[in-house]
ZAVOFI-891556 format. One record per residue: residue number from 1; residue in three letters; x negated, y, z of N, C-alpha, C, CB in turn. Coordinates in pm, 1 decimal, always signed. Each point is the difference from the previous one (the first is absolute). Glycine has a CB too. Layout:
NUM/Ala/X/Y/Z/X/Y/Z/X/Y/Z/X/Y/Z $
...
//
This chain:
1/Unk/+458.8/-654.2/+1499.3/+116.8/+28.9/-83.0/+9.1/+149.0/-35.9/+118.4/-193.1/+108.0 $
2/Unk/-74.6/+207.4/-225.0/+16.3/+141.4/-49.8/+115.3/+63.5/+73.7/-89.3/-58.0/-230.9 $
3/Unk/+71.7/+183.8/+282.6/+109.2/+58.3/+62.0/+96.5/+68.0/-104.2/-146.6/+29.6/+206.1 $
4/Unk/+269.2/-16.6/-173.6/+99.2/+59.8/-91.9/-27.5/+150.4/-7.9/+176.6/-178.5/+56.5 $
5/Unk/-170.3/+234.6/-177.4/-5.9/+136.8/-15.6/+139.3/+78.0/-14.6/-222.6/-55.6/-100.0 $
6/Unk/+221.8/+165.3/+151.0/+122.8/+84.6/-25.3/-18.3/+45.0/-139.4/+35.8/+81.3/+241.8 $
7/Unk/+85.3/-44.7/-305.4/-3.2/+40.1/-140.9/-99.3/+112.0/-22.7/+237.7/-68.6/-23.9 $
8/Unk/-244.6/+170.8/+111.2/-84.7/+109.0/-25.2/-147.4/-41.7/+0.0/+172.9/+147.7/+99.9 $
9/Unk/-212.7/-254.6/-21.6/-136.1/-47.5/+1.2/-24.4/-70.7/-121.4/-5.6/-14.6/+237.2 $
10/Unk/+99.9/-68.0/-274.7/-17.3/-77.4/-122.4/-13.0/+87.1/-125.9/+129.0/-181.5/+109.8 $
11/Unk/-42.0/+291.0/-119.9/-16.3/+93.9/-107.6/-130.3/+65.6/-5.1/+229.9/+33.5/+11.8 $
12/Unk/-277.4/+10.9/+105.8/-133.1/+60.4/+5.9/-113.0/-94.9/-49.3/+84.3/+138.5/+192.6 $
13/Unk/-77.8/-261.5/-156.8/-95.8/-98.5/-47.5/+7.9/-12.6/-142.5/+11.6/-118.2/+204.1 $
14/Unk/+106.4/+112.5/-263.9/+22.9/-17.2/-137.2/-52.1/+116.8/-75.9/+194.3/-138.0/+49.4 $
15/Unk/-176.5/+260.7/+5.8/-41.5/+115.4/-68.8/-156.2/+4.1/-13.1/+210.0/+118.6/+85.2 $
16/Unk/-273.7/-158.3/+31.6/-144.8/-4.5/-3.8/-54.9/-110.8/-98.2/+2.4/+86.5/+241.1 $
17/Unk/+68.3/-190.2/-239.5/-40.9/-115.4/-101.2/+19.3/+60.2/-140.0/+76.6/-203.1/+156.8 $
18/Unk/+40.7/+252.9/-186.9/+15.7/+52.1/-128.1/-97.2/+113.1/-40.6/+230.6/-68.4/+29.6 $
19/Unk/-266.4/+152.1/+59.1/-97.0/+107.2/-26.7/-133.9/-56.3/-24.5/+127.2/+154.6/+138.0 $
20/Unk/-164.1/-259.1/-61.8/-147.1/-68.1/-13.6/+2.7/-52.4/-146.8/-33.6/-84.1/+264.5 $
21/Unk/+145.1/+11.6/-300.9/-1.8/-61.2/-129.6/+0.4/+105.6/-123.6/+122.1/-199.1/+115.7 $
22/Unk/-31.5/+287.6/-106.1/+18.3/+105.2/-104.7/-128.3/+77.6/-12.9/+247.4/+19.8/+47.3 $
23/Unk/-305.5/+25.8/+62.5/-121.7/+76.2/-19.9/-116.5/-80.0/-55.2/+76.5/+141.0/+182.1 $
24/Unk/-86.3/-270.4/-141.0/-102.6/-87.5/-64.4/+28.1/-13.9/-149.6/-30.5/-128.4/+216.6 $
25/Unk/+151.8/+109.1/-256.7/+41.0/-17.3/-146.0/-27.9/+124.9/-71.2/+179.7/-161.5/+53.8 $
26/Unk/-171.9/+276.4/+10.9/-34.6/+131.8/-63.2/-147.4/+27.8/-8.0/+211.6/+84.7/+84.1 $
27/Unk/-294.2/-171.0/-22.3/-142.0/+17.4/+7.3/-45.5/+106.8/+119.8/-3.1/-57.6/-264.1 $
28/Unk/+86.9/+72.6/+346.8/-23.7/+88.7/+106.3/-39.1/-83.0/+133.5/+167.2/+172.5/-113.8 $
29/Unk/-286.6/-220.8/+102.2/-62.0/-93.1/+111.9/+18.4/+59.9/+138.4/-177.8/-83.0/-161.3 $
30/Unk/+128.5/+212.6/+168.8/-4.1/+62.1/+133.2/+136.7/+4.3/+61.7/-193.9/+136.2/-69.1 $
31/Unk/+297.8/-89.4/-11.1/+142.8/+8.2/+46.2/+50.4/-143.1/+34.8/+43.5/+209.7/-148.9 $
32/Unk/-72.7/-314.3/+67.7/+32.6/-131.5/+25.0/-56.2/-43.5/+138.5/+5.2/-42.3/-250.5 $
33/Unk/-138.3/+71.4/+269.3/-66.9/-42.5/+116.1/+77.3/+69.8/+127.9/-235.9/-29.6/-139.3 $
34/Unk/+266.6/+151.7/+126.1/+60.1/+73.8/+108.8/+129.7/-64.0/+33.7/-110.6/+211.0/-68.4 $
35/Unk/+186.0/-240.7/-30.5/+136.0/-65.6/+18.3/-20.9/-141.1/+66.6/+99.1/+125.1/-212.0 $
36/Unk/-183.5/-203.9/+159.3/-23.0/-128.1/+66.8/-52.5/+13.8/+140.8/-42.5/-95.6/-220.1 $
37/Unk/-53.2/+182.7/+249.1/-47.2/+19.4/+126.4/+112.8/+34.9/+95.8/-215.5/+66.7/-98.1 $
38/Unk/+314.7/+18.3/+60.3/+104.0/+48.6/+79.2/+97.3/-131.0/+28.5/-22.3/+257.1/-106.0 $
39/Unk/+45.0/-331.5/-3.8/+92.0/-115.8/+11.2/-65.2/-92.1/+98.4/+92.2/+19.1/-238.5 $
40/Unk/-221.9/-40.3/+248.0/-66.2/-76.2/+87.0/+2.7/+40.1/+144.2/-126.1/-48.0/-187.0 $
41/Unk/+106.1/+184.4/+192.5/+4.7/+70.3/+131.6/+138.1/-11.3/+63.2/-175.5/+161.6/-79.6 $
42/Unk/+292.5/-139.6/+11.8/+117.3/+4.2/+46.8/+71.3/-134.9/+10.4/-6.2/+222.5/-83.4 $
43/Unk/-32.6/-313.3/-0.2/+81.9/-126.3/-16.5/-88.5/-126.2/+15.9/+159.1/+123.7/-159.3 $
44/Unk/-266.9/-123.2/+221.3/-92.7/-119.1/+0.9/+95.9/-117.2/+59.8/-241.2/+145.8/+38.4 $
45/Unk/+316.3/-121.8/+61.5/+67.8/-114.5/+76.4/+116.5/-49.5/-82.9/-63.6/+95.9/+229.3 $
46/Unk/+122.9/-19.1/-313.9/+129.6/-39.0/-60.8/+7.8/-10.7/-160.4/+94.3/+112.6/+206.4 $
47/Unk/-210.7/-77.3/-267.7/-5.8/+6.6/-142.3/-126.3/-66.7/-64.1/+133.5/+209.0/+25.1 $
48/Unk/-181.3/-317.1/+41.9/-109.5/-61.5/-52.8/+17.9/-53.7/-152.5/-51.5/-55.1/+245.6 $
49/Unk/+163.6/+14.0/-276.0/+24.8/-56.2/-127.5/-7.2/+123.2/-109.2/+152.5/-200.7/+111.2 $
50/Unk/-87.0/+312.7/-65.7/-15.5/+109.1/-94.9/-135.3/+59.4/-20.3/+219.7/+43.4/+57.9 $
51/Unk/-294.8/-50.1/+56.5/-141.1/+40.1/-17.8/-82.4/-96.3/-89.6/+15.9/+106.1/+226.3 $
52/Unk/+14.1/-235.2/-215.1/-58.6/-94.4/-83.7/+43.6/+32.0/-153.1/-0.8/-176.4/+201.4 $
53/Unk/+122.1/+203.8/-218.2/+55.7/+38.9/-141.1/-98.0/+108.5/-44.4/+261.6/-50.1/+45.6 $
54/Unk/-265.3/+156.1/+24.7/-80.1/+124.3/-43.3/-145.5/-37.4/-27.6/+149.2/+152.0/+140.7 $
55/Unk/-210.0/-238.4/-55.9/-137.7/-28.5/-25.0/-11.9/-90.8/-125.8/-52.3/+24.4/+250.5 $
56/Unk/+143.0/-116.6/-267.5/-1.1/-87.0/-120.5/+8.8/+74.6/-134.6/+106.4/-171.3/+143.0 $
57/Unk/-12.4/+270.6/-133.2/+28.3/+89.4/-119.6/-124.3/+76.6/-33.4/+243.7/+25.0/+61.0 $
58/Unk/-319.4/+23.1/+44.9/-120.5/+78.2/-18.8/-119.6/-86.7/-21.6/+96.5/+176.0/+138.0 $
59/Unk/-74.2/-308.6/-164.4/-103.5/-87.8/-21.3/-106.4/-19.2/+116.8/+43.0/+63.3/-234.7 $
60/Unk/+2.7/-50.8/+345.7/-81.7/-22.2/+122.0/+32.3/-126.9/+71.0/-15.2/+239.8/+24.4 $
61/Unk/-18.6/-352.6/-105.6/+37.5/-138.3/+38.7/-42.5/-36.4/+140.1/-17.9/-62.8/-236.0 $
62/Unk/-91.3/+102.3/+282.9/-44.3/-47.7/+138.2/+93.9/+59.5/+107.9/-247.7/-15.4/-76.9 $
63/Unk/+281.5/+150.0/+55.3/+87.1/+58.7/+93.2/+141.4/-52.9/-17.0/-145.5/+200.4/+4.0 $
64/Unk/+194.7/-230.3/-121.5/+127.8/-49.0/-19.3/+14.5/-135.8/+60.4/+17.7/+134.7/-200.9 $
65/Unk/-107.9/-221.6/+198.2/-0.2/-134.9/+64.6/-4.8/+17.0/+151.0/-117.8/-104.5/-199.7 $
66/Unk/+52.9/+196.7/+255.2/-13.0/+31.0/+137.0/+145.8/+34.3/+52.3/-249.9/+85.1/-31.8 $
67/Unk/+315.1/+10.1/-44.8/+131.7/+35.6/+40.8/+91.7/-106.8/-24.5/-46.1/+225.3/-40.1 $
68/Unk/+42.1/-302.2/-61.3/+85.9/-114.3/-22.2/-5.3/-96.8/+124.0/-38.1/+22.9/-255.7 $
69/Unk/-80.5/-49.1/+302.3/-24.9/-86.1/+110.6/+63.5/+63.6/+120.8/-213.6/-88.4/-100.6 $
70/Unk/+210.8/+215.2/+120.6/+59.1/+60.1/+112.5/+154.8/-11.8/-5.4/-199.1/+155.7/+13.8 $
71/Unk/+252.9/-136.6/-136.8/+144.6/-10.9/-18.7/+41.3/-141.4/+34.9/+0.8/+177.7/-180.9 $
72/Unk/-85.3/-287.2/+137.9/+30.1/-134.5/+18.2/-4.3/-23.1/+151.8/-92.8/-67.8/-230.9 $
73/Unk/+1.0/+106.6/+300.9/-0.8/-12.9/+149.5/+110.5/+64.5/+68.1/-232.1/-10.0/-12.1 $
74/Unk/+290.2/+116.7/-33.0/+106.1/+71.1/+56.4/+133.4/-43.9/-53.0/-152.8/+184.5/+31.3 $
75/Unk/+158.7/-295.9/-117.5/+120.3/-56.3/-60.9/+84.2/+109.9/-79.9/+3.8/-175.1/+193.2 $
76/Unk/-76.7/+258.5/-260.4/+82.5/+114.5/-82.8/+89.7/-77.7/-86.8/-186.7/+183.2/-10.6 $
77/Unk/+306.6/-132.8/+9.8/+111.4/-66.9/-77.2/-28.8/+24.1/-154.0/+178.6/+37.8/+197.7 $
78/Unk/-250.4/+69.1/-233.8/-30.6/+27.4/-140.2/-76.8/-109.0/-72.7/+0.2/+233.2/+64.0 $
79/Unk/-72.7/-312.6/+24.2/-79.8/-105.3/-71.7/+71.0/-96.4/-75.5/-148.6/+23.9/+163.9 $
80/Unk/+284.4/-35.3/-145.7/+76.2/-86.5/-85.8/+7.1/+32.7/-151.7/+125.1/-35.7/+203.1 $
81/Unk/-180.4/+164.7/-226.4/+5.3/+38.7/-145.9/-152.0/+9.0/-51.0/+233.3/+138.9/+30.3 $
82/Unk/-327.2/-195.5/+54.8/-146.8/+20.4/-43.3/-28.5/-57.7/-140.5/-70.7/-12.5/+244.5 $
83/Unk/+129.8/-81.6/-290.5/-43.4/-61.9/-131.8/+53.7/+92.3/-110.9/+3.4/-246.7/+92.0 $
84/Unk/+104.1/+322.3/-67.8/+62.1/+65.5/-113.3/-13.3/+151.3/+14.2/+161.1/-192.3/-26.5 $
85/Unk/-244.5/+235.0/+120.4/-13.2/+152.0/+12.3/-90.0/+47.1/-100.3/+39.0/-0.3/+237.7 $
86/Unk/+4.0/+94.7/-315.2/-86.0/+59.5/-111.5/-115.1/+76.5/+61.0/+199.3/+21.3/-155.6 $
87/Unk/-196.6/+29.2/+269.7/-106.3/+74.8/+59.7/-117.3/-85.0/+38.1/+166.5/+156.3/+79.0 $
88/Unk/-134.6/-277.0/-62.1/-111.5/-105.2/+35.0/-63.8/-65.6/-109.0/+115.1/-42.5/+191.5 $
89/Unk/-73.9/+67.5/-314.8/-35.5/-58.4/-122.7/-155.9/-3.9/-16.9/+222.9/+80.9/-95.9 $
90/Unk/-294.1/+25.9/+144.7/-134.8/+10.6/-21.1/-72.5/-108.0/+76.9/+26.5/+241.8/-41.2 $
91/Unk/+35.8/-301.7/+133.6/-60.0/-105.7/+88.6/+5.9/-133.4/-59.0/+62.0/+127.9/+191.6 $
92/Unk/+19.3/-151.0/-296.6/+30.0/-140.0/-50.8/-118.8/-63.9/-52.4/+223.8/+63.3/-56.1 $
93/Unk/-323.9/+7.9/-3.6/-124.1/-59.5/-40.8/-102.5/-31.4/+105.8/+43.3/+115.4/-199.0 $
94/Unk/-18.0/-75.2/+318.7/-95.9/-21.5/+110.7/+15.8/-135.7/+59.8/+1.1/+240.5/+48.6 $
95/Unk/-106.9/-313.5/-27.7/+3.0/-131.7/+54.0/+82.5/-4.8/+131.2/-224.5/-43.8/-108.2 $
96/Unk/+224.3/+149.6/+184.8/+65.9/-1.1/+131.0/+151.2/+2.7/-16.9/-197.6/+117.1/+102.6 $
97/Unk/+241.9/-74.3/-222.4/+149.4/+11.4/-25.3/+59.8/-138.8/+19.0/-26.4/+195.0/-168.4 $
98/Unk/-17.5/-287.3/+89.9/+61.2/-142.1/-5.3/+5.6/-57.3/+134.0/-86.6/-40.5/-225.3 $
99/Unk/-29.6/+58.3/+306.0/+3.2/-56.4/+137.3/+107.0/+75.9/+84.7/-251.7/-65.0/-16.0 $
100/Unk/+270.2/+189.0/-1.4/+93.1/+74.4/+81.1/+145.3/-43.0/-31.9/-164.6/+194.5/+8.9 $
101/Unk/+195.5/-216.2/-134.5/+140.8/-32.3/-31.7/+20.9/-155.5/+39.7/+11.5/+184.8/-202.8 $
102/Unk/-107.6/-263.8/+190.5/+11.9/-139.4/+41.6/+17.8/-7.6/+164.2/-152.3/-74.5/-215.4 $
103/Unk/+84.8/+167.0/+284.8/+28.1/-2.1/+136.1/+130.0/+58.3/+42.8/-231.0/+4.9/+22.6 $
104/Unk/+287.9/+78.9/-110.6/+128.7/+47.4/+18.2/+107.5/-104.0/-43.6/-93.6/+231.2/-30.1 $
105/Unk/+54.8/-331.3/-26.1/+95.6/-99.3/-54.6/+67.4/+43.0/-125.7/+36.8/-73.9/+225.7 $
106/Unk/-99.8/+154.8/-306.6/+63.0/+59.7/-118.7/-77.9/-38.1/-128.0/+84.8/+193.6/+142.9 $
107/Unk/-166.3/-288.9/-132.5/-76.2/-35.1/-128.7/+95.4/-74.7/-84.5/-229.0/-14.0/+109.9 $
108/Unk/+179.1/+15.4/-244.4/+77.9/-67.3/-104.5/+25.8/-153.9/+37.3/-103.7/+166.3/-176.7 $
//
């Protein structure tokens, strides 16, 4: 089960996620890598879904599915939005996507 975060911890995780996404969008791969690496280092146990979002946005499908699986096993509450999350859109064409949403009970 995912542990509850204090606001300051949550804000720190969101800052790192935002930095990883923004730097990637700006073409700054090294800076994006650093932010994602720090997000993983500091929030492995409580932010698997956010790590999956970052990996999916960066088109790292294998890693994204590994982190989604981790979020699933930890019953991450954010999974309720998995079908509509724009950061996961890059996964929709992957064969694993449909199987994942079906397992979540969120298929069409």
